[in-house]
N, C-alpha and C positions, 0 to 999 in steps of 0.2 A: 287161375291163381287162388281165388277164394276157396274153391273146393278143397285144395290141398291144405290150406290154412285151417279150414273148418275140421278136416280130418285130424290134424295135429291137436287142435283144442279138444275135440271129442274123445280122443284116445290117450290124452295125457295122463300120466301116472305120477302123482295123484291128480285127480281131476280138479280143476279150478273153474268156478263160474266164469262165463264170458258174455260179452255184449256184442250183438250184431247190429250195425247201423246201416240203414238203407239210404239210397240217394235222396229219398224224400224226407229224410231226417228222423224217421221213426227208429227207436231202439227196442231190441228184443233181448231179454236175458235168458241164457241157457244155464239153468241151475243144477242140472244133473246130466251125466253122459248119455242117458237114455231119453232125454228130453229133446234131443235134436238128431236128425238123421238126413242123410243125403241119398238121392237117387244114384243108381249105379254109374251113370254118366257124369254125375257131379253138377248137373245144371240146376236142380231143384233142391232146396233145403226146407225141411219141415221142422217147425218148432212147436213142441207141446208147451203151451203157455201156462205159467204157474197160476194157482188160485182157482182153477176151473175144474177141479176134481178129475183132471186128466182128459177132459172132453174138448178143450179149446185148442185148436191147432191153427197155426199161421203158415202159409206156404209162400216161400220167397224164391224168386229167380236169382241164382247166384250172381248173375251179371249186374243185378241191381243192388248188390251189397257194396256199400262205400268202404266200410272198414270193420275189422273184428279186433276186439281188445279185451283184456282181462277186466272182470267186474271189480269195482272197488267196494261194492256193498258186502257187508258181512254175511256169511252163510247162516241162515236161520237154524235154530236147534230144534 
């Protein structure tokens, strides 16, 4: 279920930032369509974390994602 929702958010036109919350309560913001990607089977989601010059990546098991929702934070210019 989460893999399909992630695909919808990642491929939305226009793209809107979104937040992935894990069952442990951690939130991860995906602020660009190329900042998140799924494995082919949809079991693993990679997030390129903002602020790390593109070098920080977090790996999530999609089974451990509690919810996915639009980000309320403004997009930085």
